[in-house]
Structure formats: C-alpha cells, structure tokens
C-alpha positions in Angstrom: -37.8 136.8 69.2 -40.5 134.3 69.8 -40.1 131.2 71.9 -42.2 128.1 71.7 -42.1 125.2 74.2 -44.0 122.0 73.6 -45.0 119.4 76.1 -47.3 116.5 76.5 -45.6 113.9 74.3 -45.0 110.3 75.4 -45.6 106.7 74.8 -49.2 105.5 74.3 -50.9 102.4 73.0 -52.8 102.4 69.8 -56.3 103.8 70.4 -55.1 106.0 73.2 -55.1 109.7 73.6 -52.5 112.5 74.2 -52.8 116.2 74.6 -49.9 118.3 73.4 -49.4 121.9 74.5 -47.3 124.7 73.2 -46.6 127.8 75.3 -45.6 130.9 73.2 -43.6 133.8 74.7 -41.6 136.8 73.6 -42.5 139.4 70.9 -45.8 137.7 70.0 -48.9 138.8 68.2 -52.4 137.4 68.6 -52.8 137.8 64.9 -50.3 135.0 64.3 -51.4 131.7 62.9 -50.3 128.7 64.9 -49.9 125.1 63.9 -48.6 121.6 64.7 -46.4 119.7 62.3 -44.7 116.3 62.7 -41.7 114.5 61.3 -41.3 110.7 61.4 -37.9 109.0 61.0 -36.8 109.1 57.3 -39.7 111.3 56.3 -40.2 115.0 55.6 -41.9 117.3 58.1 -45.7 117.5 57.4 -48.6 119.6 58.5 -50.9 118.2 61.1 -53.2 121.1 61.9 -53.3 124.9 61.9 -55.4 127.5 63.5 -55.6 131.2 62.5 -56.1 134.2 64.7 -59.8 134.0 63.7 -59.8 130.4 65.0 -60.3 128.9 61.6 -58.8 125.4 61.5 -57.2 123.1 58.9 -56.3 119.5 59.3 -54.3 116.9 57.4 -56.6 114.3 55.9 -54.8 111.6 58.0 -55.9 113.1 61.3 -59.3 114.6 60.5 -61.9 113.4 63.0 -59.2 112.3 65.5 -57.2 115.4 66.3 -58.4 118.8 67.4 -56.3 122.0 67.5 -57.3 124.8 69.8 -55.7 128.0 71.1 -56.0 130.1 74.2 -54.9 133.6 73.5 -55.2 134.7 77.1 -52.6 132.0 78.1 -50.6 132.2 74.8 -51.0 128.5 74.4 -52.0 126.2 71.5 -53.1 122.6 72.1 -53.4 119.5 70.0 -55.9 116.9 71.4 -55.1 113.6 69.8 -57.6 110.7 70.0 -57.7 107.2 68.5 -53.9 107.3 68.0 -52.4 105.0 65.5 -48.8 103.6 65.2 -48.4 105.8 62.1 -48.9 108.9 64.2 -45.5 108.2 65.8 -43.3 111.2 65.1 -41.7 114.3 66.7 -44.4 116.9 66.9 -43.4 120.6 66.4 -45.3 123.7 67.3 -45.2 126.5 64.7 -45.8 130.3 64.9 -46.2 132.4 61.8 -47.0 136.1 61.4 -46.1 137.7 58.1 -42.5 136.9 57.3 -41.7 135.8 60.9 -41.8 132.1 61.5 -40.7 130.2 64.5 -40.5 126.6 65.6 -40.4 124.8 68.9 -37.9 122.1 69.8 -40.4 119.3 69.3 -41.9 116.6 71.5 -41.8 112.9 70.8 -45.0 111.0 70.4 -44.7 107.2 70.1 -47.8 105.0 69.5 -47.3 101.3 70.1 -49.4 98.6 68.3 
C-alpha cells in the first residue's frame, strides 16, 4: 500500500501564491511518477502537472509558466508551487502516484482563489 497526504491548500487572492506538498509513505518506489491533478465543482478531474523519476516534467497548458512541480526523493515528497493564481484555479487538488499498474491518490486539498 501507498499513502499520500497533501497539505498547503487554502484561500488566496488572485495573483497570490500557494505551495502544495504531498508526503508519500508505504511500499513506495523512487521509480514512480508523481503528479498533481485537480477537480473543480461540476467538472472532471484534470491533469495539472507530472514529474517522472528522471525529473522530466509536464504541465497543463493552463498552468504553464505559473506552476512548478518538484520532487524530493530523500523526503518522499512532491511539491507544487503555484504563482499568479487565478479564480479558475479554484479546485480540490489531488496528489497522484503511479508505478506500473499501481496507482494511488491522496485525499485532496482545497485551493480557493478569490477575485
């Protein structure tokens, strides 16, 4: 089993910043890819950013240039630095772990951006 616990969400004004963190524990592999996804009310969950074991990153077009994903394998942690936040970034943000056929999700953390 793999457990993911997110933190760092909250309420922020448009143009502000937040830093999300996800601590991973359990039967983990440093070869796993990690990612952040989000789900706004009434919408499907969507990819925000991913990072591979080789530290290659991928971002949704809507967050490119504003968000940065990083990982610290020594601390089993993945971060999402979010700058220049917009009201449309409001969603529940979920941490994701995937290694082969094994995929796990965190419980989510709420991010609310006021205009």
